[in-house]
C-alpha positions, 0 to 999 in steps of 0.5 A, a space after each residue: 081300235 074299236 071296242 070289239 078288237 079291244 075286248 079280243 085283245 084283253 082276252 088274248 092278254 089274259 089267257 096268253 100264258 095259258 095258250 102257251 102251256 096248251 100249245 107247249 104240250 103239242 109242239 116244240 118249245 121253239 114253235 110256241 111263240 109263233 103259234 100263239 101270235 098266229 092264234 091272235 091274228 086268226 082270232 082278230 081276222 075272224 072277229 072282223 068277219 063276224 062277232 065271236 061270242 066266246 073269245 077265250 074258247 075260240 082262241 083255245 080252239 084256234 091255238 089247238 088247231 094251229 098246233 096240230 096242223 103244225 105238227 101234221 105238216 112237220 110230220 108229213 115233211 119228215 115222212 116224205 118217201 124217196 119216191 116222192 122226192 123229185 130231185 135226188 142228190 147228185 151222188 145218187 143219180 145214175 148219170 153221176 154213178 156212170 161218171 164215177 164208174 167211167 172215171 175209175 175205168 179210165 184210171 185203171 186203163 191209165 194204170 195199165 198203160 203206164 204199167 207197160 212202160 219200161 221202169 225208167 220211163 215209167 218213173 220219169 213219166 209219173 213224176 211229171 204227169 202225176 206228181 207235177 214235178 218240173 223236168 229240172 227237179 226230175 233230172 236232179 232226183 233221178 240223176 239224168 239230164 233234162 234232155 233225157 227226162 224230156 225224151 222219157 216223158 215224150 216216150 211215156 206219153 206216146 206209148 200210153 196214148 197208143 195203148 189207150 187208143 187201141 183200147 178205145 178202138 177195140 171197145 167201139 161196137 162193130 156195126 154192119 157198115 163196111 169200114 176198112 180195118 187194118 189187119 195186124 201184121 202177120 195175119 191174113 184174111 181167109 177167102 
């Protein structure tokens, strides 16, 4: 070490506790040590560039500026407005909200579809599809044969699928293209 750096180091060691007190008035306790060390580094780098006549004063001004910059950066970080945030949390994006609404709509449609089933078919179908029970367990629970359980599940699946398909067909927007459509039985077209 040359003479310049040794006097700077001696000055730093003499006024270190005073630097900590001064910085402690500006920043949180956890940040004091980092800023004191950065003060020495900045002072040392400056000493390499040009001679510092008043080392102690230079260190205190450097420490104060570093502490104020630290507080300013922390403040900017906490005051960042919602408009400045480039990526919003997934729960706040419109795609996520759309998916949630769509999911709830599908659940309501499924509920309406199962509500149209006969009570026994509905009971067996929900035990299988919602509660994940095996056919054997459902048969024991409902006092039915496994074959009957299988038929009820198949019937429930078919009727729910048909109901959901009819919802999908009626929800599709009609375009100007001529697409042949089946007319429900009992209705005629007027000419």
